[in-house]
C-alpha positions in Angstrom: 11.9 15.2 9.1 13.8 16.7 12.0 17.4 15.9 12.6 17.7 12.8 14.8 20.1 13.3 17.6 21.0 9.7 18.0 22.2 9.1 14.4 22.5 10.8 11.0 20.1 10.9 8.3 21.2 8.0 6.0 21.1 8.3 2.3 22.0 5.5 -0.1 23.3 6.6 -3.5 23.2 3.8 -6.0 25.3 5.2 -8.9 28.0 3.7 -11.3 29.1 7.2 -12.8 32.2 8.3 -10.8 31.5 12.0 -11.9 27.9 11.9 -10.6 29.0 10.2 -7.3 31.5 13.0 -6.8 29.1 15.8 -7.6 26.6 14.3 -5.2 29.1 14.0 -2.5 30.3 17.5 -2.9 26.8 18.8 -3.0 25.7 17.1 0.1 29.0 17.8 1.8 29.2 21.5 1.1 25.6 22.5 1.7 25.1 24.1 5.2 21.9 22.7 6.8 20.7 21.6 10.2 20.7 18.1 9.1 23.5 15.7 9.8 23.7 13.6 6.6 25.7 10.5 5.8 25.9 9.5 2.1 26.6 5.8 1.5 27.5 4.8 -2.0 27.1 1.5 -3.9 28.2 1.3 -7.6 25.8 -1.4 -8.9 22.6 -3.1 -8.2 24.0 -6.3 -6.7 26.1 -4.2 -4.3 23.0 -2.0 -3.4 21.1 -5.3 -2.8 23.8 -6.5 -0.3 23.8 -3.1 1.3 19.9 -3.1 1.7 19.7 -6.7 2.9 22.8 -6.3 5.0 24.8 -9.2 3.4 28.5 -9.8 3.2 30.7 -6.7 3.8 27.4 -4.7 4.4 26.2 -6.9 7.3 26.2 -3.8 9.7 25.0 -1.3 7.0 22.5 1.3 8.2 19.0 1.4 7.0 18.7 4.2 4.6 16.2 7.1 5.2 16.2 7.8 1.4 17.5 6.0 -1.7 18.9 7.8 -4.7 18.8 5.3 -7.6 20.3 5.4 -11.1 18.3 3.2 -13.6 21.2 2.0 -15.8 23.5 0.1 -13.4 25.8 -2.8 -14.0 25.1 -6.4 -12.8 21.6 -5.6 -11.8 19.7 -2.5 -13.2 17.8 0.0 -11.2 14.3 -1.2 -12.3 15.1 -4.7 -11.0 16.3 -3.2 -7.6 13.4 -0.9 -7.4 11.0 -3.8 -7.8 12.7 -5.8 -5.1 12.8 -2.9 -2.6 9.1 -2.1 -3.1 8.2 -5.9 -2.9 9.9 -6.2 0.6 7.8 -5.3 3.6 10.7 -4.1 5.6 12.1 -1.8 2.9 9.1 -0.6 0.8 8.5 2.5 2.8 12.1 3.9 2.2 11.4 6.7 -0.3 13.2 5.9 -3.6 14.1 8.8 -6.0 15.1 7.7 -9.4 18.0 9.9 -10.8 18.5 9.2 -14.4 19.8 10.8 -17.6 17.0 9.2 -19.5 14.1 11.4 -20.6 12.2 8.6 -22.2 8.6 8.4 -21.2 8.7 4.6 -21.1 11.5 4.9 -18.2 9.4 7.4 -16.4 6.3 5.2 -16.6 8.1 2.0 -15.7 9.7 3.8 -12.6 6.3 5.1 -11.3 4.7 1.7 -12.1 7.4 0.2 -9.9 6.4 2.7 -7.1 9.2 5.0 -7.3 8.5 8.0 -5.2 9.8 10.5 -7.8 11.7 10.6 -11.1 14.4 13.3 -11.6 16.1 13.8 -14.8 19.8 14.5 -14.0 20.8 18.0 -15.2 23.8 18.5 -17.5 25.2 21.6 -15.9 27.3 21.4 -12.7 25.4 24.3 -11.0 22.1 22.7 -11.8 23.3 19.4 -10.5 24.2 21.0 -7.2 20.9 22.8 -7.0 19.1 19.6 -7.6 20.9 17.9 -4.6 20.2 20.8 -2.4 16.5 20.8 -3.3 16.4 17.0 -2.6 18.0 17.5 0.8 15.6 20.4 1.7 12.4 18.7 0.5 13.0 15.2 2.0 14.5 16.3 5.3 12.9 19.6 6.1 9.5 19.5 4.3 8.4 15.9 4.2 7.6 13.9 7.3 8.9 10.4 6.9 8.0 7.2 9.0 10.3 6.2 11.7 11.7 2.7 11.8 
C-alpha cells in the first residue's frame, strides 16, 4: 500500500499491557520508512468497540487501516471483539492481526476460525519485539495491497 498523501496510515493497537504499548509505540516511532503512520491505542475491548464504531469520545475516530489485537483484554476479550469486527460489513475488510503471548493451539485455531488475518506470538526479547513491529509495518504497508475505503 502506498503512502496516502491526504492522511496517514491509521493503525489501531488494542492492548492492555503498558509495556507492550510503549514498545509498539517506540518501534513504529523510531523506524524510518516512507510511510506516515499514526498509532491509535485502546486499552480494552469496550474502548476498542467505541473507537471502531465511533461512539462517545471516539465519535471522530479515524477508520483503521490495520488492527493489532491482543486476545486477553479486560471488559471484552479480543475473541469477542474480533467476532464483532468480522461480522460487521463496514469493518470486516480491515486486516486484524492477533498479537498474543499465548502459544496455545486452541487460541490459534479460535482466532483463525473468527477470521483473523494472522496470529503472531509476542516475542519475549526487546530486540525481537522491535523486529516484529518493523516486519508488520513492512509487510502490511509496503508489500500487501489493501482495499481503499
